[in-house]
N, C-alpha and C positions, 0 to 999 in steps of 0.2 A: 943707126945713130948711137953713139956712145951715151949711156944714161947719165954719166957725170957731166958731159958737155951740155946735155939738155937741162939738167938741174942748174947748171951755172947760168944759163941764159933764160930759164923759165920765168924768173922774176921780171924779165923785160917784156914777156908776152902779156897781152891784154885780152881779157875775156869780158865780153859784154853780157850781162845777165838781164834779160828783158823780163819785167815783172819781178825784179829783184827786191821789191819791198814787201812782197807777200810772204806767206808762211813757207812754202817750199822754196821759192826763189831766194829769199833772204838766207835760209839755211845753206843753200848751195853756194851763194856768194860768200858767206862766212867761211865755208869749208875750202873753197877754191882760193881764197885770199891768202892762204898760207904759202902758196907756191906761185901765184900769178897776180898781176895787176888786175883789178876789177873795176869795171864801169857799170854801175847800176842804172838801168833805164826803166822808168816807171812814171806814172802820173802823180805818185805820191812819194814823199821822202822815205828813205829806209829807216829801220829801227835805230834807236839812239846808239847802240853799240857798233853800228856800221857807219856812223856819221863821218868817219875819217876816210871812207872809200869814196871814190869819184862818183858823183851822181849827176845825171841829166834828166830833166823832165822829158818824157817822150810819149807821144800818142801814136800807137801802132796803126791806127786807122789811116794815117797820112803817110804816103810813101816817102815824100821828101823829108819828112821829120825822121823817119826810121833810117833812111839812107845817110843823112848827115850825122845822126847820132852814132852810127856804126863805123864812121871813118876812123882809121888808126887802130882798129881792133884786129885780133888774130883769129878769134873764135867767138861764136854766139851761142848762148844758152837761152832758149825761148820757153819761158814758164807762164807768160801772161795768159790769163783765162778768166772769163766771166762765168761763174758756175752757179749751182743751186744755192740759195733760192732766187738770186737776182736775175738769173737767166730766164726764168719763167715770167718775170715781171717786165723785163726790158728786152724783148726778143730781138728787135732790130739792132739795138746797141750791142747786144751780145754777139750777133752775127757779124757785125762790123769789126769788133775786137777779135773774136775767136777765129773767124774764117778769113776775112779780108786782111786782118792784121797779120796772120800767118803767111798769106800770099805776099804781103809787103816785105816781111822779114826774109822769106826765101828768095825773093827777087833781089833784094839789096845784098844778100850774101853772095849770090851768083854774080852780081855786077861790081863787087868791091874786091879789087885784086889782093889786098892784104889778108882777107878772111879765108881760112882754110875749110870752114864748115860750120854747121849749126846742129845743135842738139835740142830736141823737143821733148818736153815732158808729156808722155802719152798716158793713157788710162786703161786699166784692165776692163772697164765697163764696155769698151767697143766690142768685146767678145760676147756680150750679152750675159744675162743672169738666169734665164729659164731654159729648160731642155738641154742642159749641158751634159755632154757625154763624150767618151773617148779620151784621147790625148789632147791636152791643152798646151800648145806651145806657140811660138811666134807666128806659125802658119795657120793657126786655128781659124782665122777669118773674122769678118765684121758682121755683127748682127744687132744693129741698133733697134730693131723692132722687138728684141727679146729683153727689154728692160722695163721697169715700172714707168708709168706714164709721166710721173713727176721728173724723171731723169732723161726723158726722150730728147729734148732739145740739147742738153749737155752732151749726150752720147753722139748725137748727129754732128755736133761741132767738133768733138774729138776725132770722130771718124773722118770728117772733112780735113782736119789738120793733118792727119796721117796720110791721107790721099795726096794732098798738096806736097808734102815732104817726099813721098815716094815718087811722084812725077818729076819733081826737081832732081831727085837722085838719078833718074834716068837721063835727064837732059843736060845736067851740069857736070863739070869736072870736080866740083867741090863735094865734101862729105855731108850728106844729110842723114842724120841718125836719130832714132827714137828710143828713149828709155821709157818703156810702158810700165808705169808703177801700179801697185795696189793702192788702196785707200791709205793715205799716209798717216801714221801715228807718230806723235811727237809733242814736245812742249810747245805751246803756242798754236796748236792745230785749230782750224776754224771752229767757231762756237756751235755751228749748226750740225756738226757730225754727231752720229750716234754715240761714239766713244766719248767725246767731250761732254755731251749731255749726261750720259750715264755716270761719268766720274764726278762731274760737278754736283749732280743731285745726291750721289752717295756721300760725298764729303760735306754737303750741307745738311745731312741728316734726313734727306728726302728719300722716297722710294725710287728704285730704278724701274722705268716704265716702258718696256718694249711693247709695240702694238701686236696684237694676236695675229692679224692678217699678214704681217711681214716678219714674224719671229723666226720663220724658217728660211728667210732670205740669206743666201750664201754670199759671203764677202771675202775678197782677197785683200790682205793687209800687208803693209811694208813699213819698216821702221825708217824714220827720217835719216838716221845715220847710215843705213844701207843705201838710201837714195843718194846721199851726198857722196858716198864712196863710189857708187856707180858712175856718177857724173864726173868725178875727179879722174877715175880710171879711163873712161872713154875720151875725156878731153885730152889726156896725155897721148892716147893712141892716135887721135886725129892730128894733134900738133906735131907728133913725131913721124907722121906719114905712115903709120903702121896699119892702115886699113886699105887693102887693095880694092880697086874699083870693081873688078870682076870676080873677086873671091866668092866662092859659092857659100861657104859657111862663115860669113862675116858678122859684124856687129851693127848692121843697119837698123835692126829692131831688136831690143832686148827686154824680155819680160822680167821685171824685178819686183818680186813679191814672195812672201812666205808660201811655200808650195802646199798649202792645204786650206780648204775653205773653213771659215768661222761664221756660223749663223749669227743673226742678231740675238737670238736667245742665248747662244753660247757666249757671245760677247758680254751680255748682261751678267752671266755667271762669273766670267773672268774678272770683271770689274768688282763684283761683290766679294769674291775670294781675295782679290788683291787689297782692297780697302780694309777688309777684316784682318788680314795678315799683317799689313804694314802698320795699322793702327794698334797692333798688339791686342786685338780683340775689343778695343774700346768703341769701335764703330762696326756695326753689323747691319748693313743696309738690307732692306726688304726688296725683293723683286716682285713687282705687281704688274701682271699682264693686263694691258688695256684693250678692251674690245670696242672697236669703233663701228662695228656693224658691217665692215667691209668683208667680202669673202676671202678666205685664206688662199694664198698663192701656192702653186706647186712649181718647184724649180728644177729638180733633177728628173731625167728620164729613166724610169726603172729604179731598181734598188741600189745599183752601183754608182758611186760618185765617180766623176771623171778623174783621171790622173793629170797632175800638173808637172810639166817639165820646165825647170828653170836652170838647166845645164849651162846655157849660154851666160846667164847672169853669174853663176858660180865660177865659170872660167874667167869672166871679166873681173870679178872681185877677188879671185884667188881664195875663196872660202869654200868649206864643205857645206855649210848651211847658213841660210839667212836667219835673221832674228825672229823668234817666235813672238806673235802678238802679245802673249802673256808677259814676256820680258819687257816689251815696250810699255804695257799698261803699268807694270810694277814701277818702272822708272818715272813715268808721268805722275803716278800717285805720290811717290816719294817727293818729287819736286813740288807738287801742289801743297802737300802737307807742310813742307818747310816754308812755303810762301805764306801760309796762313798762321804760322807760328807754332804749329804742331810739329813736334820732333819725332820722326819715325824711328823705330828701333834700328840698331846697327845691323847691316846685312851679315 
């Protein structure tokens, strides 16, 4: 298809963003709205700056609700998820949203003629956090038993979501694709994330307090801007019909994260350095390791860290390198300082 002809009619195509009022979903909706019509489906209204976009209240636990809400759309982006800490408090509700909801979305996509496919926000956590070794790519496998107990239900749900997507991909003529992200860094990220807590404490003049038992925990991060670019690129590919059903090296699953682990202790140091630098030395937060009495975890097998292959994401995005977490943290800190009236020095 000629690219210009696609651009001319792309504004007529409609993408439904399920969970489009949340952090990741709203950013994806905002990014996609530059080239497509957007319908946000969520139980809650979107952020004020997205108020002009079409919005429908939608409960993914009910198939009829999902099916009706998707009528007239060309593509679906599925970001709805109940995650930590709510998932541990409302296990049955989380199962109904995360697992049954994904089944409802996949079924509705399969049965709606106008829809060409669905994109799911996956998570790197499905690969586990302990005893990581060798090459980590899209074929690494699922290891929900290799995560901390507090994340077990979340990882089981994300694994189930990917399994449902892959099964429908085998059964359906539609495109079912997964963009498996790292832990997302960006303005407005959830309050419970370590990065947000560390930044908030540092800017409030408090200590940065990683726990001793999990300070060596390896994390894979991704910038929200890279996530949005990946969803925009893969949305175009699906709408243009550029994903062949039987192509061996296709984009059915794409690992999208910076290709190096950052431990919680390293994240604390990145935040400390960023706040000190951007405040021009006026804020120098202390890192205070908190010992809760829990035994320290061992994560890597042997002395060599695994290698991370994000070649597929780089091809998809057309970039040599994804955003380093340090760059993401710097941008977030600058944004927070401006929001509190503190003016960071010019870059």
